[in-house]
C-alpha positions, 0 to 999 in steps of 0.5 A: 500500500501507499500512504499519501500525505496532505500537501501541508504535511510536515516532516514530523507528520511523515516521520510519525507515519514512518514510525507507525509503519515500523511498529507494524514490522513493515518497511517504508520508502518515502517518496518526496514529489514536487506537490505531495509526499508518499510513503510506500509500505513494503512487507506482509499484507497481513500486518498492514493496519490501514485504519490506524494509518488513515488516522495519523495526522495529515494523512490524505488517504491510504491506497492498497496496491494490488500489483505484486510490485509495490514501489514500481507501480504507478500508484506509488508515485504520481510523477514519472521518474526521471533518472539523471545519469549525469548533468546532460543525460536525464532519462524520463524527461521530455528528451529522448536520449541515445546511448551508443557505442560498441558491444565490447571495449576492444582497444583504446583506439576503438573506444575513443574513435567510437566515443568521439563519433557517437558524441558528434552524432548527438549521443549523450551516453557511451555504452560499451562492455568491459565484462561480457557474459558469453554463451560460449565460455571460449569467446571473448569475455572483455578487458575487465578493469582495463576496459573500465579505465578506457571507458573513463578516459573516453568520458573524460575527453567527450563528456559522455556518460558511461553505461556498462554491464556488471555481472556479479555482486562482487564486481559492483563496487569496482564497476561503480567506481568507473561507470555513471550507470550500471547495466544489468543484462538479460542473463542476470535479469533474475539474479536477485543478489546482483539486483540488490547489490546494484540497489545498494550502490546508489548508482543509476541502473539500466535493467534489461528485461530477461529474454523469457520474462513477463512484464509483471516478472520484470517489474517485480525483479526491478523491485529488488533494486528499488527496495534497497533505496535506489529510485534510479532504475531505467527499464530496458526492453531488448527483445524476448524469445519467441518461435520467430527466427527472422530476428535474433529476438522479438522486439516487443514495442507494445511494452513501452505504453504498457510499462508507462501504464503500469509503472512510473519508471522510464523505459528505453529500447535496445534495437540492436539486441532486439533484432540482431541485424544492423539493417533493422536497427534504424527503423526500429529506433524510429518506431521506438521513439514513436511508441513513446520510449524514453531513450535508446541504447544502440550498438555502434562500432567503427568497423563492424566487420572486425568487431570482437562481439556482435558485429552483425547487429552494430551500425556504423557511426555514419549510420548513427548520424543519419538515424539521429537526423530521422529521430529528431523529426520523429521525436518532434512529431510525438511532442518530444525532443532528442537529447543532445539537440539544441533544445534544452530538456526543460522537464529534467532541469 
């Protein structure tokens, strides 16, 4: 359930409600909005004494949340969540931001070239894997901390925020020292200990949907991050497994309006993993923005033919530049702007 405070509620009123929640053996999460403060109550429904909470000073109403995901549910927060990755990249505001870069960090020359050209095209964040989960144990597994250092160097030169994957709970502190945003990939989508560790880090988390997860399962798993006191969760749709074989995965764009209907969390689309074919990526980018996505994460490689991972689904920097030009027009058509354009994201300032 969520406890909605009246606009005139004081800090003491909120603290009193928190004390009542704790007396019931439950956990609270205070969400302060621009107009209202809400206290989300987490725990065994049998312990929730609705009447007692309704009688507390300056409580407006107590709203039961029927969905199994309490903090991710739209009812727990009237405003859409905006996640600041850095000062210029805020996911969930008016602007649609593009995170672009290679699947894997391969060398200093490769990542610096990619970063410069993605920045020039209009991207506001750099993606790149230093740790790579691979189906084949003999495939390239990434450069590890050396890759993280190269990503940090690229950020230093270009100003792009760094988004990179973390694979294990023990790696969270290491990756968090270099990255602006921690990515949890599809293979770890229900690695609950990793999700908890990411929540404890305080860093923004780009959380990809598991390849066989329902939306409800996805939002429940996101709750593990939120329940650790970290509100900065960005959902990422990267395609799911179906019987269709013309693409690597089936990119479910209907998930965008459905997530906006169910949750306050922002959602971005990965058309590279979602299709597996570079030729499909530009059109799926445009379709994603038209559907209401809050951002895109795109694999871009200076030399896809010689990429160490996922070259077949990586577009070139020139293709990114062309795509960005189209995306600006699509964004304008749906009353959004493209992050990195001359138009300030006023909703996130």
